[in-house]
Structures are given as C-alpha cells and as structure tokens.
C-alpha positions, 0 to 999 in steps of 0.5 A: 456511052459514058454513065459517070453518075454510075461509077461514082454510085460503085466507087463511093460505095466501095470507098464506105465499104472500105472505110468501114471494114478498115481497108486502107489501100482499098480506100485510097483506091476507091476515092482515085477512081470517083475523083476522075468521073466527078472531082465535086462528088469525090471532096463530097465523099471525102468530106463526110469519111475524113469528119467521122475519122476525126471524130473516131479515135479507131479511124483515124488511120484512114485519114492519110488514105483518104487525103492520097486517095483523093489527091491521086484522083485530082491531080488529073484534074489540075494537071488538064486544067494547066495544061488545057490552054496552052503549054505549062508555063517553065516556073510550074502552073499557076491558073486562075481565072481572070475576070470574063476569060477561061482558064488560064495558066502563067 
C-alpha cells in the first residue's frame, strides 16, 4: 500500500535539511522526489524556501536547484496530463480543460 504522506514528509524534511546545510544537488533530488507523489505539496515546499533564499543573500545560490528539482518532479505530471487523453499532438501539447469536460490535449 502506497502512503504518499510519509514519503512527502520524509522528502520535505530532507529538502529543508539540505537547504539549511547548503547541499545543492541533494536539495534538487529531495524536491524532485516529493513532486511525483504530490505536486501541490512540492510547490508549497519550494515556495517558503525560495522566499527565504531571496531574502538571505547567502542562500540565493540554491534557487536554481529548487527550480530544477521542482521542474524535474513536475515533468511527470505534465507528460501524464498531456498523454492520458490520447497521443500527444505533433505540434506539442496544449493541455486545457474546456468547460464541462475533462483534460484534453490538442
């Protein structure tokens, strides 16, 4: 049985710990692990860390790693959203939800 709350919590603790210690690729890895389990939780994890990194000059070098980890983790969600309604269009994926319908890719 999958328990995403446990893995999200462990990944969040790891991300905050590596953020405070200055670990760069470890921080990106922890954020990338959290995002496939719960995308909104990953965004809420990155948001206060990014605000703190912007406020404190010494932490600004972690911003690209936060963004990279979030992008890597959310890529799976985007690909799944674009391909779940059928094959992705050759022009790229333009996922949208028309009124009264589910996700559709054109």
